[in-house]
A tleap script that builds the chain and sets N, CA, C and O, in Angstrom:
source leaprc.protein.ff14SB
mol = sequence {
  NMET PRO THR VAL HIE LEU VAL ILE LYS GLY
  LYS VAL GLN GLY VAL PHE PHE ARG ALA THR
  ALA LYS ASP VAL ALA GLN ALA LEU ASP LEU
  LYS GLY TRP VAL LYS ASN THR PRO GLU GLY
  ASP VAL GLU VAL LEU ALA THR GLY ASP GLU
  ASP ALA ILE ARG GLN PHE ILE GLU TRP SER
  LYS ARG GLY PRO ASP LYS ALA VAL VAL SER
  SER VAL ALA VAL THR SER LEU ASN GLU LYS
  SER PHE ASP ASP PHE ARG ILE VAL ARG CGLY
}
set mol.1.N position { -43.781 30.385 -1.168 }
set mol.1.CA position { -42.621 30.743 -0.366 }
set mol.1.C position { -42.863 30.337 1.084 }
set mol.1.O position { -43.974 30.463 1.600 }
set mol.2.N position { -41.822 29.854 1.724 }
set mol.2.CA position { -41.992 29.437 3.120 }
set mol.2.C position { -42.174 30.624 4.067 }
set mol.2.O position { -41.683 31.725 3.820 }
set mol.3.N position { -42.890 30.364 5.146 }
set mol.3.CA position { -43.057 31.333 6.231 }
set mol.3.C position { -42.604 30.672 7.513 }
set mol.3.O position { -42.951 29.521 7.779 }
set mol.4.N position { -41.829 31.393 8.312 }
set mol.4.CA position { -41.367 30.850 9.596 }
set mol.4.C position { -41.665 31.840 10.725 }
set mol.4.O position { -41.709 33.055 10.533 }
set mol.5.N position { -41.865 31.263 11.898 }
set mol.5.CA position { -42.029 32.032 13.136 }
set mol.5.C position { -40.823 31.706 13.998 }
set mol.5.O position { -40.529 30.537 14.244 }
set mol.6.N position { -40.120 32.743 14.461 }
set mol.6.CA position { -38.942 32.554 15.306 }
set mol.6.C position { -39.175 33.199 16.666 }
set mol.6.O position { -39.756 34.280 16.766 }
set mol.7.N position { -38.715 32.523 17.700 }
set mol.7.CA position { -38.644 33.120 19.030 }
set mol.7.C position { -37.179 33.032 19.441 }
set mol.7.O position { -36.628 31.944 19.610 }
set mol.8.N position { -36.563 34.193 19.596 }
set mol.8.CA position { -35.133 34.282 19.872 }
set mol.8.C position { -34.959 34.678 21.334 }
set mol.8.O position { -35.456 35.716 21.772 }
set mol.9.N position { -34.250 33.841 22.076 }
set mol.9.CA position { -34.061 34.057 23.511 }
set mol.9.C position { -32.613 34.399 23.821 }
set mol.9.O position { -31.703 34.061 23.064 }
set mol.10.N position { -32.415 35.073 24.943 }
set mol.10.CA position { -31.090 35.465 25.387 }
set mol.10.C position { -31.078 36.948 25.683 }
set mol.10.O position { -32.111 37.541 25.991 }
set mol.11.N position { -29.895 37.546 25.587 }
set mol.11.CA position { -29.790 39.004 25.734 }
set mol.11.C position { -30.044 39.600 24.355 }
set mol.11.O position { -29.118 39.879 23.594 }
set mol.12.N position { -31.336 39.789 24.056 }
set mol.12.CA position { -31.730 40.184 22.705 }
set mol.12.C position { -32.541 41.483 22.673 }
set mol.12.O position { -32.929 41.940 21.598 }
set mol.13.N position { -32.796 42.074 23.823 }
set mol.13.CA position { -33.464 43.371 23.851 }
set mol.13.C position { -32.471 44.412 24.343 }
set mol.13.O position { -31.646 44.142 25.215 }
set mol.14.N position { -32.565 45.605 23.769 }
set mol.14.CA position { -31.645 46.677 24.138 }
set mol.14.C position { -30.289 46.572 23.467 }
set mol.14.O position { -29.334 47.229 23.881 }
set mol.15.N position { -30.198 45.732 22.413 }
set mol.15.CA position { -28.923 45.537 21.705 }
set mol.15.C position { -29.085 45.758 20.187 }
set mol.15.O position { -28.263 45.298 19.394 }
set mol.16.N position { -30.148 46.464 19.802 }
set mol.16.CA position { -30.447 46.760 18.394 }
set mol.16.C position { -30.781 45.515 17.580 }
set mol.16.O position { -30.547 45.476 16.372 }
set mol.17.N position { -31.332 44.489 18.248 }
set mol.17.CA position { -31.667 43.255 17.535 }
set mol.17.C position { -32.735 43.514 16.474 }
set mol.17.O position { -32.591 43.088 15.328 }
set mol.18.N position { -33.807 44.213 16.856 }
set mol.18.CA position { -34.900 44.435 15.893 }
set mol.18.C position { -34.438 45.248 14.693 }
set mol.18.O position { -34.740 44.893 13.554 }
set mol.19.N position { -33.711 46.334 14.933 }
set mol.19.CA position { -33.260 47.187 13.829 }
set mol.19.C position { -32.326 46.424 12.894 }
set mol.19.O position { -32.427 46.539 11.672 }
set mol.20.N position { -31.421 45.648 13.476 }
set mol.20.CA position { -30.487 44.883 12.650 }
set mol.20.C position { -31.217 43.758 11.926 }
set mol.20.O position { -30.920 43.477 10.765 }
set mol.21.N position { -32.165 43.116 12.596 }
set mol.21.CA position { -32.961 42.060 11.951 }
set mol.21.C position { -33.711 42.613 10.750 }
set mol.21.O position { -33.798 41.961 9.709 }
set mol.22.N position { -34.251 43.812 10.895 }
set mol.22.CA position { -34.954 44.442 9.772 }
set mol.22.C position { -34.003 44.669 8.609 }
set mol.22.O position { -34.352 44.383 7.463 }
set mol.23.N position { -32.803 45.181 8.883 }
set mol.23.CA position { -31.814 45.411 7.826 }
set mol.23.C position { -31.432 44.106 7.133 }
set mol.23.O position { -31.362 44.049 5.905 }
set mol.24.N position { -31.187 43.062 7.918 }
set mol.24.CA position { -30.803 41.762 7.357 }
set mol.24.C position { -31.951 41.194 6.526 }
set mol.24.O position { -31.738 40.706 5.416 }
set mol.25.N position { -33.165 41.258 7.063 }
set mol.25.CA position { -34.334 40.735 6.343 }
set mol.25.C position { -34.539 41.468 5.024 }
set mol.25.O position { -34.810 40.843 3.999 }
set mol.26.N position { -34.410 42.788 5.047 }
set mol.26.CA position { -34.591 43.551 3.815 }
set mol.26.C position { -33.499 43.237 2.795 }
set mol.26.O position { -33.772 43.178 1.596 }
set mol.27.N position { -32.274 43.036 3.257 }
set mol.27.CA position { -31.174 42.673 2.349 }
set mol.27.C position { -31.431 41.308 1.704 }
set mol.27.O position { -31.002 41.060 0.577 }
set mol.28.N position { -32.136 40.422 2.426 }
set mol.28.CA position { -32.453 39.086 1.913 }
set mol.28.C position { -33.805 39.052 1.194 }
set mol.28.O position { -34.257 37.990 0.766 }
set mol.29.N position { -34.444 40.210 1.064 }
set mol.29.CA position { -35.749 40.347 0.409 }
set mol.29.C position { -36.838 39.537 1.123 }
set mol.29.O position { -37.717 38.963 0.481 }
set mol.30.N position { -36.768 39.501 2.455 }
set mol.30.CA position { -37.816 38.844 3.236 }
set mol.30.C position { -38.895 39.859 3.573 }
set mol.30.O position { -38.638 41.061 3.631 }
set mol.31.N position { -40.094 39.366 3.791 }
set mol.31.CA position { -41.229 40.187 4.207 }
set mol.31.C position { -41.719 39.656 5.550 }
set mol.31.O position { -41.593 38.464 5.832 }
set mol.32.N position { -42.282 40.547 6.385 }
set mol.32.CA position { -42.819 40.111 7.668 }
set mol.32.C position { -42.609 41.162 8.730 }
set mol.32.O position { -42.709 42.359 8.459 }
set mol.33.N position { -42.317 40.720 9.945 }
set mol.33.CA position { -42.143 41.656 11.052 }
set mol.33.C position { -41.252 41.084 12.138 }
set mol.33.O position { -41.002 39.880 12.197 }
set mol.34.N position { -40.774 41.988 13.007 }
set mol.34.CA position { -39.975 41.626 14.182 }
set mol.34.C position { -40.475 42.467 15.339 }
set mol.34.O position { -40.807 43.638 15.154 }
set mol.35.N position { -40.534 41.885 16.540 }
set mol.35.CA position { -40.965 42.648 17.707 }
set mol.35.C position { -40.353 42.071 18.977 }
set mol.35.O position { -39.951 40.909 19.021 }
set mol.36.N position { -40.292 42.910 20.009 }
set mol.36.CA position { -39.923 42.458 21.343 }
set mol.36.C position { -41.150 41.840 22.000 }
set mol.36.O position { -42.280 42.246 21.729 }
set mol.37.N position { -40.923 40.859 22.864 }
set mol.37.CA position { -42.021 40.283 23.635 }
set mol.37.C position { -41.916 40.761 25.079 }
set mol.37.O position { -40.845 41.175 25.521 }
set mol.38.N position { -43.026 40.705 25.817 }
set mol.38.CA position { -42.981 41.094 27.229 }
set mol.38.C position { -42.050 40.201 28.061 }
set mol.38.O position { -41.586 40.608 29.125 }
set mol.39.N position { -41.782 38.994 27.578 }
set mol.39.CA position { -40.917 38.051 28.291 }
set mol.39.C position { -39.432 38.338 28.104 }
set mol.39.O position { -38.592 37.684 28.722 }
set mol.40.N position { -39.098 39.325 27.245 }
set mol.40.CA position { -37.694 39.678 27.020 }
set mol.40.C position { -37.084 39.007 25.805 }
set mol.40.O position { -35.875 39.096 25.590 }
set mol.41.N position { -37.908 38.332 25.004 }
set mol.41.CA position { -37.437 37.672 23.788 }
set mol.41.C position { -37.672 38.580 22.585 }
set mol.41.O position { -38.241 39.664 22.712 }
set mol.42.N position { -37.228 38.126 21.422 }
set mol.42.CA position { -37.559 38.774 20.154 }
set mol.42.C position { -38.323 37.749 19.322 }
set mol.42.O position { -37.937 36.583 19.243 }
set mol.43.N position { -39.408 38.199 18.707 }
set mol.43.CA position { -40.259 37.334 17.890 }
set mol.43.C position { -40.226 37.829 16.454 }
set mol.43.O position { -40.264 39.033 16.205 }
set mol.44.N position { -40.155 36.891 15.502 }
set mol.44.CA position { -40.083 37.231 14.078 }
set mol.44.C position { -41.065 36.367 13.308 }
set mol.44.O position { -41.205 35.176 13.588 }
set mol.45.N position { -41.742 36.964 12.341 }
set mol.45.CA position { -42.516 36.218 11.359 }
set mol.45.C position { -41.970 36.649 10.007 }
set mol.45.O position { -42.013 37.833 9.675 }
set mol.46.N position { -41.458 35.711 9.226 }
set mol.46.CA position { -40.798 36.062 7.964 }
set mol.46.C position { -41.209 35.122 6.844 }
set mol.46.O position { -41.348 33.915 7.043 }
set mol.47.N position { -41.399 35.693 5.670 }
set mol.47.CA position { -41.743 34.955 4.461 }
set mol.47.C position { -40.739 35.325 3.380 }
set mol.47.O position { -40.354 36.486 3.238 }
set mol.48.N position { -40.321 34.316 2.620 }
set mol.48.CA position { -39.402 34.597 1.517 }
set mol.48.C position { -38.839 33.336 0.918 }
set mol.48.O position { -39.308 32.229 1.183 }
set mol.49.N position { -37.833 33.526 0.111 }
set mol.49.CA position { -37.126 32.430 -0.538 }
set mol.49.C position { -36.540 31.482 0.520 }
set mol.49.O position { -36.060 31.929 1.562 }
set mol.50.N position { -36.583 30.203 0.250 }
set mol.50.CA position { -36.128 29.203 1.223 }
set mol.50.C position { -34.673 29.427 1.644 }
set mol.50.O position { -34.352 29.307 2.826 }
set mol.51.N position { -33.808 29.744 0.712 }
set mol.51.CA position { -32.400 29.980 1.048 }
set mol.51.C position { -32.256 31.247 1.892 }
set mol.51.O position { -31.458 31.282 2.829 }
set mol.52.N position { -33.024 32.286 1.562 }
set mol.52.CA position { -32.978 33.529 2.337 }
set mol.52.C position { -33.478 33.288 3.765 }
set mol.52.O position { -32.913 33.821 4.720 }
set mol.53.N position { -34.523 32.493 3.908 }
set mol.53.CA position { -35.034 32.148 5.245 }
set mol.53.C position { -33.945 31.423 6.030 }
set mol.53.O position { -33.722 31.724 7.202 }
set mol.54.N position { -33.271 30.478 5.397 }
set mol.54.CA position { -32.203 29.730 6.065 }
set mol.54.C position { -31.095 30.671 6.521 }
set mol.54.O position { -30.605 30.557 7.645 }
set mol.55.N position { -30.697 31.604 5.650 }
set mol.55.CA position { -29.657 32.570 6.010 }
set mol.55.C position { -30.094 33.451 7.177 }
set mol.55.O position { -29.292 33.764 8.057 }
set mol.56.N position { -31.366 33.852 7.184 }
set mol.56.CA position { -31.866 34.696 8.264 }
set mol.56.C position { -31.875 33.928 9.592 }
set mol.56.O position { -31.526 34.483 10.634 }
set mol.57.N position { -32.268 32.668 9.551 }
set mol.57.CA position { -32.259 31.848 10.772 }
set mol.57.C position { -30.831 31.727 11.299 }
set mol.57.O position { -30.604 31.849 12.503 }
set mol.58.N position { -29.872 31.489 10.413 }
set mol.58.CA position { -28.472 31.392 10.847 }
set mol.58.C position { -27.998 32.710 11.450 }
set mol.58.O position { -27.309 32.711 12.470 }
set mol.59.N position { -28.361 33.835 10.827 }
set mol.59.CA position { -28.000 35.136 11.404 }
set mol.59.C position { -28.637 35.297 12.789 }
set mol.59.O position { -27.996 35.801 13.712 }
set mol.60.N position { -29.889 34.873 12.933 }
set mol.60.CA position { -30.619 35.015 14.199 }
set mol.60.C position { -29.943 34.270 15.339 }
set mol.60.O position { -30.091 34.649 16.501 }
set mol.61.N position { -29.213 33.229 15.024 }
set mol.61.CA position { -28.506 32.463 16.063 }
set mol.61.C position { -27.332 33.252 16.637 }
set mol.61.O position { -26.830 32.926 17.713 }
set mol.62.N position { -26.893 34.288 15.921 }
set mol.62.CA position { -25.811 35.164 16.394 }
set mol.62.C position { -26.347 36.530 16.786 }
set mol.62.O position { -26.037 37.044 17.860 }
set mol.63.N position { -27.156 37.116 15.906 }
set mol.63.CA position { -27.701 38.444 16.133 }
set mol.63.C position { -26.650 39.521 15.965 }
set mol.63.O position { -25.546 39.247 15.496 }
set mol.64.N position { -26.990 40.754 16.348 }
set mol.64.CA position { -26.016 41.853 16.262 }
set mol.64.C position { -24.906 41.675 17.289 }
set mol.64.O position { -24.987 40.813 18.164 }
set mol.65.N position { -23.874 42.494 17.173 }
set mol.65.CA position { -22.663 42.333 17.988 }
set mol.65.C position { -22.915 42.219 19.485 }
set mol.65.O position { -22.298 41.380 20.141 }
set mol.66.N position { -23.802 43.034 20.045 }
set mol.66.CA position { -23.982 43.051 21.500 }
set mol.66.C position { -24.985 42.017 22.009 }
set mol.66.O position { -25.172 41.886 23.219 }
set mol.67.N position { -25.624 41.290 21.110 }
set mol.67.CA position { -26.592 40.265 21.514 }
set mol.67.C position { -25.876 39.009 22.001 }
set mol.67.O position { -24.765 38.699 21.570 }
set mol.68.N position { -26.535 38.299 22.906 }
set mol.68.CA position { -26.084 36.980 23.338 }
set mol.68.C position { -27.288 36.055 23.189 }
set mol.68.O position { -28.157 36.012 24.060 }
set mol.69.N position { -27.336 35.317 22.080 }
set mol.69.CA position { -28.479 34.465 21.777 }
set mol.69.C position { -28.285 33.111 22.447 }
set mol.69.O position { -27.263 32.451 22.256 }
set mol.70.N position { -29.281 32.706 23.235 }
set mol.70.CA position { -29.203 31.404 23.898 }
set mol.70.C position { -29.962 30.329 23.120 }
set mol.70.O position { -29.585 29.158 23.161 }
set mol.71.N position { -31.034 30.714 22.407 }
set mol.71.CA position { -31.762 29.733 21.601 }
set mol.71.C position { -32.639 30.434 20.579 }
set mol.71.O position { -33.043 31.584 20.757 }
set mol.72.N position { -32.923 29.706 19.499 }
set mol.72.CA position { -33.844 30.173 18.464 }
set mol.72.C position { -34.819 29.041 18.183 }
set mol.72.O position { -34.427 27.993 17.670 }
set mol.73.N position { -36.083 29.247 18.517 }
set mol.73.CA position { -37.130 28.259 18.214 }
set mol.73.C position { -37.731 28.624 16.864 }
set mol.73.O position { -38.163 29.757 16.653 }
set mol.74.N position { -37.755 27.656 15.950 }
set mol.74.CA position { -38.243 27.884 14.594 }
set mol.74.C position { -39.475 27.028 14.357 }
set mol.74.O position { -39.446 25.816 14.575 }
set mol.75.N position { -40.551 27.652 13.913 }
set mol.75.CA position { -41.776 26.942 13.572 }
set mol.75.C position { -42.151 27.299 12.144 }
set mol.75.O position { -42.252 28.478 11.806 }
set mol.76.N position { -42.359 26.289 11.300 }
set mol.76.CA position { -42.808 26.527 9.929 }
set mol.76.C position { -44.321 26.729 9.939 }
set mol.76.O position { -45.049 26.029 10.642 }
set mol.77.N position { -44.781 27.694 9.149 }
set mol.77.CA position { -46.206 28.019 9.082 }
set mol.77.C position { -46.682 27.953 7.644 }
set mol.77.O position { -45.876 27.892 6.715 }
set mol.78.N position { -48.003 27.967 7.464 }
set mol.78.CA position { -48.560 28.135 6.129 }
set mol.78.C position { -48.141 29.504 5.617 }
set mol.78.O position { -47.975 30.444 6.395 }
set mol.79.N position { -47.972 29.609 4.316 }
set mol.79.CA position { -47.482 30.849 3.725 }
set mol.79.C position { -48.361 32.036 4.097 }
set mol.79.O position { -49.588 31.971 4.022 }
set mol.80.N position { -47.706 33.114 4.497 }
set mol.80.CA position { -48.389 34.366 4.811 }
set mol.80.C position { -47.851 35.434 3.865 }
set mol.80.O position { -46.736 35.321 3.355 }
set mol.81.N position { -48.647 36.465 3.637 }
set mol.81.CA position { -48.263 37.508 2.700 }
set mol.81.C position { -48.106 38.841 3.436 }
set mol.81.O position { -48.968 39.236 4.222 }
set mol.82.N position { -47.004 39.519 3.170 }
set mol.82.CA position { -46.708 40.828 3.756 }
set mol.82.C position { -46.202 41.748 2.660 }
set mol.82.O position { -45.649 41.288 1.661 }
set mol.83.N position { -46.390 43.042 2.846 }
set mol.83.CA position { -45.920 44.019 1.856 }
set mol.83.C position { -44.456 44.363 2.026 }
set mol.83.O position { -43.782 44.720 1.060 }
set mol.84.N position { -43.949 44.257 3.272 }
set mol.84.CA position { -42.581 44.666 3.552 }
set mol.84.C position { -42.127 43.975 4.832 }
set mol.84.O position { -42.816 43.089 5.338 }
set mol.85.N position { -40.981 44.373 5.351 }
set mol.85.CA position { -40.507 43.856 6.636 }
set mol.85.C position { -40.431 45.048 7.572 }
set mol.85.O position { -39.773 46.044 7.270 }
set mol.86.N position { -41.106 44.944 8.706 }
set mol.86.CA position { -41.174 46.094 9.604 }
set mol.86.C position { -40.977 45.710 11.065 }
set mol.86.O position { -41.123 44.550 11.451 }
set mol.87.N position { -40.646 46.706 11.856 }
set mol.87.CA position { -40.562 46.550 13.308 }
set mol.87.C position { -41.953 46.851 13.864 }
set mol.87.O position { -42.535 47.900 13.588 }
set mol.88.N position { -42.468 45.918 14.646 }
set mol.88.CA position { -43.788 46.080 15.271 }
set mol.88.C position { -43.558 46.418 16.737 }
set mol.88.O position { -42.742 45.785 17.407 }
set mol.89.N position { -44.266 47.398 17.223 }
set mol.89.CA position { -44.166 47.779 18.634 }
set mol.89.C position { -45.478 47.474 19.335 }
set mol.89.O position { -46.559 47.597 18.758 }
set mol.90.N position { -45.356 47.071 20.598 }
set mol.90.CA position { -46.560 46.846 21.377 }
set mol.90.C position { -47.168 45.503 21.305 }
set mol.90.O position { -48.190 45.254 21.944 }
savepdb mol mol.pdb
quit
């Protein structure tokens, strides 16, 4: 299964991006994590079905209602294994 690393820029903190990303990822049966960065971005590492990954990337370009996404950088990685999809703090 593919693994991707996303860095989502824009107005993406304080708009429930992480919580909504977790809900979307779980609905798509993705595993991994989402977190805020000190730079004000949101970072995601996700593993799952190729079509589900594609759908998640497309969702990330919009985000939740109050988000204003300016860019999404996508990097493909070697497959990683996770038990679930969670919000990481710190």
